[in-house]
C-alpha positions as CSV (number, residue, x, y, z in Angstrom):
1,M,57.3,-19.9,8.3
2,N,60.6,-18.3,8.7
3,F,61.3,-18.6,12.5
4,T,64.7,-16.8,12.2
5,F,63.1,-13.6,10.9
6,F,60.5,-13.9,13.7
7,F,63.1,-14.5,16.5
8,G,65.6,-12.1,15.0
9,T,63.0,-9.1,14.8
10,F,61.6,-9.9,18.5
11,F,65.0,-10.1,19.7
12,L,65.8,-6.6,18.1
13,G,62.5,-5.3,19.4
14,V,63.3,-6.3,23.0
15,L,66.8,-5.1,22.8
16,T,65.6,-1.8,21.6
17,V,63.1,-1.3,24.2
18,L,65.5,-2.1,27.0
19,V,68.3,0.0,25.6
20,S,65.8,2.8,25.3
21,M,64.7,2.5,29.0
22,F,68.2,2.5,30.1
23,V,68.7,5.6,28.2
24,F,65.4,7.3,29.6
25,F,66.4,6.6,33.3
26,I,70.0,7.7,32.6
27,Q,69.4,11.1,30.4
28,R,66.7,12.6,32.2
29,F,67.6,16.4,32.2
30,H,66.0,17.3,28.9
31,Y,62.5,16.9,27.5
32,M,64.0,16.2,24.1
33,M,66.0,13.3,25.3
34,S,63.0,11.7,27.0
35,L,60.7,12.2,24.1
36,L,63.3,10.7,22.0
37,C,63.7,7.6,24.2
38,L,60.0,7.1,24.3
39,E,60.0,7.1,20.5
40,F,62.6,4.7,20.4
41,M,60.6,2.5,22.9
42,V,57.7,2.8,20.3
43,L,60.0,1.7,17.3
44,G,61.0,-1.4,19.7
45,L,57.3,-2.4,20.2
46,F,56.9,-1.9,16.7
47,F,59.6,-4.5,16.0
48,C,58.0,-6.9,18.5
49,S,54.3,-6.4,17.2
50,L,55.6,-6.9,13.7
51,S,57.1,-10.2,14.2
52,V,54.6,-11.6,16.2
53,Y,51.6,-10.3,14.2
54,G,53.4,-11.1,11.1
55,W,53.8,-14.5,12.4
56,M,50.0,-14.8,13.1
57,D,48.9,-13.1,9.7
58,E,47.3,-10.1,11.6
59,S,49.4,-7.3,10.7
60,F,46.6,-4.6,10.5
61,L,47.3,-4.2,14.4
62,V,50.8,-2.9,13.5
63,F,49.0,-0.1,11.9
64,V,47.0,0.7,14.8
65,L,50.3,0.8,16.9
66,L,51.8,3.1,14.4
67,S,48.7,5.6,14.2
68,F,49.1,5.8,18.1
69,A,52.9,6.5,17.8
70,S,52.4,9.1,15.4
71,C,49.8,10.8,17.7
72,E,52.0,10.7,20.6
73,A,54.8,11.9,18.6
74,A,53.0,15.0,17.4
75,L,51.4,15.6,20.9
76,G,55.0,15.4,22.5
77,L,56.4,17.7,20.2
78,G,53.8,20.3,20.4
79,L,54.3,20.3,24.2
80,L,57.7,20.6,23.8
81,V,57.4,23.7,21.5
82,S,55.1,25.3,23.9
83,L,57.4,24.7,26.9
84,I,60.5,26.3,24.8
85,R,58.4,29.0,24.1
86,S,57.3,29.8,27.5
87,H,60.3,29.0,29.6
88,G,63.1,29.2,27.0
89,S,64.5,26.2,27.6
90,D,63.9,22.2,27.7
91,F,65.4,21.3,31.1
92,F,63.4,19.7,33.8
93,S,64.9,22.0,36.4
94,V,63.3,25.4,34.7
95,V,59.6,24.0,35.1
96,S,58.2,24.6,38.4
97,L,54.9,23.3,39.5
98,Y,54.3,26.5,41.6
99,E,54.4,28.8,38.7
100,C,51.2,29.9,37.3
């Protein structure tokens, strides 16, 4: 087994998750940026799980993660489209909890 691939992919996944968390906390004014950061986190988790489960020869669990990620992306995009149609913008400041 190639341990260089394992550690390189795992390090890339951890770095991806940390960078996306940093950007998620810095750029918190748009829903679109938040959704992109969440998808980037899922990509990092995919790299981590690909290295760990590929090393243990159980790579079918990676496909479960990918199916959940695609469902999450479709749900987030649908909510973003409905928010933009109803409020006209994707800013967090536009949405108020007191509106009906």
